[in-house]
N, C-alpha and C positions, 0 to 999 in steps of 0.2 A: 279395462277398456271402456270407456262413458258413451253409452247410448245415448242417441239425437236428445229422447226425451227427458235424461239427466237434466240436457243441457239447457231445457228450454223453461221457461218463468212457468208459476203457473196459472198466471192470466195466458202464456202465451199456449198450455196442454189445455189449460180448458175450451180456444180457441179451434186448437188440434182436431181435439176429441167434438166437439159440434162438425167440423169437416167432412170430417172422418164418416161420422151419422147422412150428411146433405149427401156425399160418396156413396152407399149405401143406399138410402134411398135409391139413389138414380138409378143404381146397377141394373135394374130388373128392364128401366124403359131402356134405358141402351144398351139391349144387345137386345132388347126388340129390334128394335128405329134395325139395327148391325143387320137384324137378321130379314126385314123387309128389303131392306138396301138389296141385301144380299139379292132375297128371289125374285129382288122386278129383273137386275144386273144377268141374272143366270136364264132367266125366261124373257129378258128382251123385251120386255114390257114400254 
C-alpha cells in the first residue's frame, strides 16, 4: 500500500511539513477563539 507521503516529491514533503507546523502552532489559538465564541453564544452576550 502506498501512502500519500510516499507519492510526494521532496519539495512537496518539505512544504507539507512546514504547513503542518503552521497548523500545529495555530491550533491553540483556534480552539481558544472557538471557546470564546461558544461562551458569547451560550451567555447571550
